[in-house]
Structure formats: structure tokens, C-alpha cells
N, C-alpha and C positions, 0 to 999 in steps of 0.2 A: 528401632533407630536406623538400622541399615536400610529398611524399606523406605523410610522417610527421606534419607539421603539419596536413595536410588530414584525416587519420584522426582525430587528436586533436580537431579542430574538430567533426567529425561525432559523435564520442563524447560530447563535452560537450553537443552539441545534443540528445542522447537523454536527458539528465538522469540519469546513472548513480547519483547519490545516491538517486534514487527507485526505480529498477528493481532495484538490488542487493538491497534488502530483499524485493521481490517474488520475486526469484529464490531468495532464502534460504527463504522460506516454501513455495515450490513444491518446493524440494529436500527440505525436511522432510517434506512430504506424500508425495513420491515414495519417500523412504527408508523411511518408515513402512509404505508399501504393499508393500515388497519381501517382507515376512514373510507376505503373503497367498498363498493357493494359486495356482499357475500365474502367478506375477508376472513371470517372465522375467528376474529378476536385475538386474544393474547397468546393462545397456544401455538399458532404458527410462528409468532415472533420468537418464542422460546426455541422452537424447532430450527428456525433460521440461524439464531445465535449459536446453537449447538453444532449445527452442520458446518457453519463457517469457521468456528473454533477448531473443530477436528480437521477440516480440509486445509485451512491455512497452516496450522501447526504441522500437519503431515507433510505438506509441500515444502515448508522450510526445513524439515528434517531431511527430506530427500535432497534438497539443494546443499545441505551440509555434506552429504555423502559425495555429491558431484564435486564440491569445492574442497575436498579434503587436501589435495596437494597444494592448493592455493593457501589454505588456512595454516598449513605448516610453515609457510614462509612469512606471511604478514604478521606483524607484531601484535596488532589489535585482535587477531583471531587465534593466536597460538594457545589460548586457554580454553578453546571450545572442546566439548567432551570427546569428540572423535580424535582430535589431535593429541589430547592428553592420555587417551586410552581408557578413559572412564566408561566409555561405551564402545564396544567392538564395532567396526565398520558395518559388518553384515547385519548385526542386530539393529544398528541405527537405521539402515535402509529398510529393513523389515518393519520396524516401528513406524516409520514415515508412511510406507505403503499401506499399512493396516489402517492408520488414521484417515488417509485419503479415501480408501475403499469404504470405510465406515460412513464417512460424510456423504458420499455419493449414494450409498445403499439406503441410508436413512431418508434421503430426499425421494428416492424412487419408491420405497416402501409406502411412504405417506402420499404418494401420487403427485409429487411436485416436479413434474416433467421439465418445465422450463428452467426451474432453479437447478435441477441436476445437470442440465446441458451447460448452463453458465458455470457451474462448479467444475465440470470437466474442462471447459475452455480456459478457466482461470488457472487451474493446476497445470494444464498443458503449456500455457503461455509462460508461466513462472519457471517451471521445471525444465521443459524442453527448449522453448524458444529463447528465453533469457539465459538461464544458467548453463544449459548444455551446448546450445548452438552459437549464441551471440556474445556472451560476456567476454570470452577470450579472443574475439575476432574484430569487434567494431566498437567505437566509442558511442554509437547510437543505440546500444543494446537496451539502455534504460527507457528509451522512447518506445520501442516495439515491445519490450517486456513490461512496460507500464500498464498495459491493458489488464494484466492480472490484478492490479491494485483496485481497478474499478469494478470488476465483476462481483465482489461481495455486495455492492449496492443492489445490483440486479438480482442476486441470489436472495437477498433479504426481501425485496419487493415481491418477487414472484413465488416466494414460499408462502406469502400471506394472501396474494391475490393474483389472478390471471388477467386482470384488467390492464391494458396497455396505456401508458401515460408518458408525457414528456418529462415528468419530474425525475424519475430514476435515471433517465438518459442524461439529463443535465448534471446530476450528481456523479454519474459514471464518467462523463467528460471532464468534470472538475477534478476528480482524482487523477485521471490520466494526465491532465495538464499540470497537476501539482508535483507529480513524481520526479520529472527532470530537475526542477528547482531544488527539491529536497535532497535527492541523491547526489546530484553534481556538486552542490554546495558543501556537503560533508565529504565527498570524494576529494575535493580541493584540499581540505584540511589533511587528508591522509594520502595524498597523491604519491609520496615517496614509497609508502607501503604498497600501493597498487603497482607502482613501477617495478618494485623489487620482485613482485609476483608475475610481472609481464602481463598485467591486465590493462588493456588500452582504454581506460576511462577517459572521458573528455579532458579533464585537467591534466592528464598525463601526456596526451599526444598533441595538444595545442598550447600556444603561448598564454601567459597569464591574462593579458588584456583580452584576447579572444575568448578565453574561458569565461571571464567576467561578463563580457558582452552576451555570450550565449545564455548564461544562467540568468542574467538580469532580463533579457528579452523574454525568456521563458516565464519569469515572474510576471511580466506585463501581460503575457498571454493568459496566465492563471487568473489575473484580475478581470480580464475580459470575459473569460468563461464564468467567473463568479457573478458577473452582472447580467449575463444573458437571460436568466429566468425572468427578470423584470421586463426586459424588452420583448419577450415572447408572451408576456401576459400571465405567467403562472405565479408570480410573486408581486406583492404590493410595493408602492413607492418607498415605504419605510424600510423594506428589505434593501432596496438599492442604496438608500442613504447610509444605512448601517454598514453595508459591505464597503462602500466608498471610504467611510471613516476607518474601518479595519484595514483597508488597503494602503492607507497613508504610510504607516511604518514599513510596509513591504516595498513601497516605492522608494522611500528614503534609504532603506538598507541596500536596495538594488543600485541606486545611484552612487551611494558611498562605495559599494563594491567596484563599480566601474571606475570611479575616481582613484580608489586605492585598492587594487586587487591583491589582497594578502589573506593569510589564513584567518586572521581575526575578523575581518569584514565578511568573509565567506561563512564563518561559523555563526556570526550574529544573524545572518540571513537564514541559515539553516535552522537556528533555534526558534525564529519567529514563524517560519513556514509551516511547522507542525501545528501549533495552536491556531494559526490562520485557517487552515482547512477545518479543524474542529469547530471553530467559531462559525464559519459559514454553514456547515452542516447543522449546527445547533439552531441557526436562524430559520432554517426550513421547518424545524420542529416548532419553534416559537410562533412563527407567523401562520402556522396551520393548526394550532391548538383551537379547539372549539370555544 
């Protein structure tokens, strides 16, 4: 019973709500790569999912260690295992480092050189660039730190094949474009929390109207990135039509947020932005099925 609770505590520590989406985009990248020559079939897909799960969970654990002082102040993070003492800080850091090292080692052992490089870059961007260097210094931290969210796509693809293609690059760019919309819209809802911890998130340092403009403009950029694969000839017309249909609520919620910048409108935009990314990624799978 104790071991079960201990496992659950460490699982919560890794922020599964964050890394589940990263594993999903990695899995899509890996599955799409299976159709490439000499891909190796299903086994590299399992390898990619395993590596990204370990690497993402480990990176989130390390960021918990870095953010310890912040988490003790913010109301929504006071229940995290390091803050409550359920996991000692040093053990938490060690656990995160072990998971990251395991993920990189697995890729190297199986000869996935490109994937291991992208794993290292992704962890570095999330842990060092975003959490350690920028999060406490600039409201644009989520832009530069957003690259870490796109790397799992490349890890998934290059774990399965070494064939270069624009497809994983489009998906990488799509995730990077999605992150500011998703993070800033939820940060608007919790801006008092960020302000109390002295974290200069965009909604904390600029006026409501400016925040709404920035987030909504980011949403329009996201739609543009989602349509690019059609205009570059990698996806069919049906893909474009479905993406445009899925984008209508995103446009509507963005306009409503500009007209009425408040926590309710920002949270509605946040809630739709997550499924929107998943829908677009799923379209890549649907339109590439044999």
C-alpha cells in the first residue's frame, strides 16, 4: 500500500497532464514515420513513446525542483509533492535526472542519434532556457521555451526513420505556435498567482486589452501554421477544409476575448486550444492512412 502511494506521488510529481500531450505528439510523429522506407515498423514507435515519456517526465521533475520557491507561494501549486514534503527536494531532483538520462541512453543504445540530439535539445530548452533562465526574467519566456514542446515530434519521427521530410517540421512548428496561446490564456486566469510569485508572465506585465490582443494574434498565427501543409503540397484539400472548420471556434473565442478581456473568455480559449492541437495532429494520421 505504501509503495502504491509512493508511486502515485512520484507520478504526480512529473506533471502527467503536461507530458501526456508531449507523448501524444511524439506518437503521431513516430506513426507517421512508419510509412517511410526502412522505418523498422512498430518497435521503434514503442521506443519513441518510452523515451519521450521518460524524458518529458524527468524534465518536468527537474523544473519542479527549480520552481520550488515559486510553488510555495502560488496557490495552485502549493499541493505539489516537493512543497508538501511528500518528496524530499534532493530525491526529486535525482529522480528527474535519472529519468532524463534513461531516455537519452535508450535512444543512444538503439542507435537513434538524431532522436537523442533532439531529446537533449528539448530537455535543455525546457529546463535551462525556460525554467532556469527566462521564466523569472521575461514575459516572452514561453515563446523561446516553447521549442521544447515541439521536439517530441522530431524525436518520434527520427526514432522510427532517418528520412528527412517537411511533415515533422510542420508539426514541430505547429506545436511551437500553439504554446503561447495555450500558456498565456491559462496564465491570464491565474495572473494574480503569478504576480504574487513575481513571475513576469505576459498577463501580469501588460494591460488586459494588450494581453488579449497578443493571445488572439497568436491564435491566428496558429491557424496559419495549421494550414501551411496544404499550401506546401503535403496534405490534401480535405485537410485544409477540415482545419478551417476546426479553426472557426478558435477565431470566435479569440474575437470574444478581444471584445471582452476577462478570465472567463480567456479560459474558454484555453479549453479549446488543447483539443484543437490534438484534432489537427489526428488529421495528419487520418489523411495518411493507407
